[in-house]
C-alpha positions as CSV (number, residue, x, y, z in Angstrom):
1,M,73.2,86.5,87.6
2,T,74.2,89.6,89.4
3,I,77.7,90.3,90.2
4,S,78.0,91.2,93.9
5,E,79.8,94.7,94.6
6,E,82.1,92.5,96.9
7,G,82.8,90.4,93.7
8,W,83.5,93.2,91.4
9,Q,85.7,95.1,93.8
10,E,87.8,92.3,94.0
11,Y,88.4,91.9,90.5
12,V,88.7,95.8,90.4
13,D,91.1,95.7,92.9
14,K,93.4,92.7,91.5
15,L,93.7,94.8,88.1
16,S,94.3,98.0,89.7
17,K,97.5,96.2,91.4
18,I,98.8,94.7,88.5
19,N,98.6,98.0,86.3
20,S,100.1,100.1,89.5
21,K,102.5,97.5,89.7
22,A,103.9,98.0,86.0
23,G,103.7,101.8,86.8
24,E,105.6,101.5,90.0
25,L,108.5,99.6,88.3
26,M,108.6,101.7,85.3
27,Q,108.9,104.9,88.0
28,A,111.8,102.9,89.9
29,W,113.7,102.1,86.7
30,I,113.3,106.0,85.7
31,D,114.5,107.0,89.4
32,K,117.7,104.6,88.7
33,N,118.5,105.3,85.4
34,G,116.8,108.3,84.0
35,L,115.8,109.0,80.5
36,D,118.7,110.1,78.5
37,D,118.4,106.6,76.8
38,I,115.2,106.7,75.6
39,D,115.6,103.3,73.5
40,A,116.7,101.6,76.8
41,A,113.6,103.1,78.5
42,I,111.3,102.0,75.7
43,R,112.7,98.3,75.9
44,Y,112.1,98.2,79.7
45,A,108.8,100.0,79.1
46,Y,107.6,97.1,76.5
47,G,108.7,94.4,79.0
48,L,106.4,95.8,81.5
49,A,103.5,96.4,79.3
50,T,103.9,92.6,77.9
51,K,104.6,90.7,81.2
52,Y,101.5,92.8,83.3
53,G,99.4,93.0,80.2
54,E,99.2,89.5,79.7
55,A,98.6,89.2,83.6
56,A,95.8,91.5,83.3
57,A,94.6,90.1,80.0
58,A,94.6,86.9,81.8
59,L,92.2,88.1,85.2
60,A,89.8,89.6,82.4
61,C,89.5,86.1,80.8
62,E,88.8,84.8,84.6
63,M,86.2,87.2,85.2
64,Y,84.3,86.8,81.6
65,D,84.6,83.0,81.9
66,A,83.1,83.3,85.5
67,A,80.5,85.2,84.1
68,A,79.4,83.3,81.3
69,L,79.5,80.0,83.8
70,A,77.1,81.9,86.3
71,S,74.8,82.7,83.3
72,Q,74.9,79.4,81.6
73,A,76.1,80.6,78.5
74,A,77.9,77.8,76.4
75,F,80.8,79.7,75.0
76,P,84.2,78.5,74.4
77,A,86.6,79.8,76.9
78,A,87.9,83.5,76.7
79,L,90.8,84.3,74.7
80,P,93.3,86.9,76.0
81,A,93.8,89.9,73.9
82,A,97.4,90.7,72.3
83,T,99.3,93.1,74.3
84,A,100.8,96.4,73.2
85,T,103.1,95.9,70.3
86,Y,106.8,97.4,70.6
87,S,105.8,100.0,68.0
88,E,102.7,101.0,69.9
89,V,104.7,101.1,73.2
90,A,107.6,103.1,71.7
91,K,104.9,105.8,70.1
92,A,103.4,106.3,73.4
93,V,106.7,106.6,75.6
94,E,108.0,109.4,73.0
95,G,104.4,111.1,72.8
96,T,104.8,111.3,76.8
97,L,108.0,112.5,76.9
98,L,106.8,115.5,74.7
99,N,103.8,116.3,76.8
100,L,105.0,117.1,80.2
101,T,101.3,116.8,81.8
102,N,101.4,112.8,81.3
103,S,104.2,110.3,82.7
104,V,106.0,107.5,81.5
105,P,104.9,105.3,84.8
106,A,101.3,106.2,83.8
107,T,101.8,105.4,80.4
108,V,103.1,102.0,81.1
109,S,99.9,101.5,83.5
110,R,98.0,102.6,80.6
111,L,98.9,99.8,78.3
112,T,98.9,97.1,80.9
113,K,95.0,98.1,81.7
114,Q,94.4,98.2,77.6
115,A,95.4,94.5,77.5
116,A,92.3,93.8,80.1
117,A,89.9,96.1,78.3
118,D,90.6,94.7,74.9
119,T,90.1,91.1,76.5
120,T,86.8,91.9,77.6
121,L,85.4,93.8,74.8
122,K,87.1,91.4,72.0
123,N,85.6,88.2,73.5
124,A,82.4,90.0,73.9
125,Q,82.4,90.7,70.5
126,R,83.2,86.8,69.5
127,D,80.2,85.8,71.3
128,G,77.6,88.4,70.8
129,A,77.7,89.7,74.5
130,Q,76.8,93.0,76.0
131,F,79.1,94.9,77.7
132,A,79.3,98.1,80.0
133,W,81.9,100.6,81.2
134,I,81.5,100.4,85.4
135,P,82.9,103.6,86.9
136,H,84.7,103.3,90.1
137,G,85.9,105.9,92.3
138,D,86.4,109.4,91.4
139,T,85.1,108.8,88.1
140,C,86.3,111.1,85.2
141,A,83.6,113.0,82.9
142,F,84.6,110.9,80.1
143,C,83.7,107.5,82.1
144,I,80.6,109.3,83.2
145,A,80.0,109.6,79.5
146,L,80.9,106.2,78.7
147,A,78.8,104.5,81.7
148,S,75.7,106.4,80.7
149,R,75.6,104.5,77.4
150,G,74.2,101.5,79.9
151,W,74.6,97.8,78.4
152,Q,75.6,97.6,74.9
153,Y,76.6,95.3,71.6
154,M,80.2,96.0,70.1
155,S,80.1,98.8,67.7
156,K,82.8,100.3,65.5
157,R,83.0,103.3,68.1
158,T,84.2,101.1,71.0
159,L,87.2,99.0,69.2
160,R,89.3,101.6,67.4
161,N,92.4,100.0,65.5
162,G,91.8,97.1,67.8
163,H,91.9,98.9,71.2
164,A,89.4,99.7,73.4
165,E,88.4,103.7,72.7
166,H,88.9,105.0,76.1
167,I,91.4,104.1,78.5
168,H,93.5,105.8,80.8
169,A,95.7,105.5,83.9
170,N,94.7,106.4,87.3
171,C,91.3,105.1,86.5
172,N,90.1,101.8,88.3
173,C,86.7,101.9,85.9
174,E,86.4,98.4,84.1
175,F,84.3,97.0,81.2
176,A,81.9,94.3,82.3
177,V,80.2,91.8,80.2
178,R,76.9,90.1,80.4
179,F,74.9,87.4,78.4
180,D,71.2,88.1,79.2
181,S,69.2,91.0,79.7
182,E,68.7,90.4,83.4
183,S,72.5,90.3,84.2
184,S,74.6,93.3,85.8
185,V,76.9,94.3,88.5
186,R,75.1,95.6,91.4
187,G,75.6,99.2,92.2
188,Y,75.4,100.1,88.4
189,D,73.0,102.5,87.5
190,P,73.3,103.7,83.7
191,E,70.3,106.0,84.0
192,R,71.8,107.7,87.1
193,Y,75.0,108.5,84.7
194,A,72.7,109.3,81.7
195,R,71.1,112.3,83.9
196,M,74.6,113.6,85.0
197,Y,75.9,113.6,81.7
198,Y,72.4,114.8,79.9
199,G,72.2,117.0,82.6
200,A,75.5,118.7,82.4
201,E,75.8,122.5,80.2
202,G,76.3,122.0,76.6
203,N,74.6,120.8,73.3
204,T,77.4,118.5,72.1
205,P,79.1,115.3,73.7
206,D,82.6,117.5,74.1
207,E,80.5,120.5,75.4
208,R,78.6,118.5,78.0
209,I,81.8,116.4,79.2
210,N,83.9,119.7,79.3
211,S,81.1,121.1,81.8
212,M,81.2,118.4,84.1
213,R,85.4,118.4,83.8
214,R,84.5,122.4,85.0
215,E,82.5,121.3,87.8
216,F,84.8,118.8,89.0
217,Y,87.8,121.1,88.9
218,A,86.0,123.6,90.7
219,E,84.9,121.4,93.5
220,N,88.5,120.3,93.9
221,K,90.6,122.8,92.6
222,E,93.2,123.1,95.4
223,Q,93.9,119.4,95.6
224,I,94.2,118.9,91.9
225,N,96.6,122.0,91.2
226,A,98.9,120.7,94.5
227,Q,99.2,116.9,92.7
228,K,99.7,119.0,89.3
229,R,102.5,121.2,90.4
230,A,104.4,118.4,92.4
231,A,104.0,115.9,89.4
232,Y,104.9,118.3,86.8
233,E,108.0,119.5,88.4
234,K,109.3,115.7,88.9
235,R,108.8,114.8,85.6
236,K,110.1,117.9,84.0
237,E,113.5,117.2,85.9
238,L,113.4,113.6,84.4
239,N,112.2,114.1,80.9
240,S,113.7,117.5,80.2
241,S,116.8,116.0,78.7
242,A,115.2,112.9,77.2
243,A,112.5,114.9,75.1
244,E,115.5,117.0,73.2
245,E,116.9,113.5,72.2
246,I,114.1,112.7,70.2
247,Y,115.0,115.2,67.6
248,V,118.8,114.1,67.5
249,D,119.8,112.3,64.1
């Protein structure tokens, strides 16, 4: 069984819309209310991460069950993973406010995306299925490193503290699952990603990933810097007063 490029694209697009919607609603709330009241921002972020995280997890269940059915794998229906807890959301939001290179809307999108990834991995773990990280679009260096691992079974490094190890916002890479060694996602070429990863300069994983990051940055420097400057100025304006309140007794 091979998932077509069109079928995978449809799945990725649907998940992306869910993740993006959560971030857009968080941004709209910030535009209206600001970030002076951190507790209120956390409550709203938690509500979004829960609502849209449940939608993302449900969609991941649909894809998982469709793959199992196509492979004639007799497993129980996939179960949605739990969405981010209130304490996880609070920690993520507060950490974001102290790090001006990130944003609260992007954090909410990431927490939403996490629910889908956790769903795929935890059901794969339950059923002994294989999974792979499928790159999509402008893939970052770390995603290429993950994609180079190919199809694999669950390990301790994949689920840490109950969550997928590498989930970030502004990324449409997703986990796929298979139930036999012949199945795949059309277009996914782990050997190609392995050549990119192991061909990068460096002797350690961190060195190779950093090398790929430098190469990507050199190729896209002007565009990246312009985006960073615009985002930084907006977040600095929104977050300056909120960051100070974290330390207020």
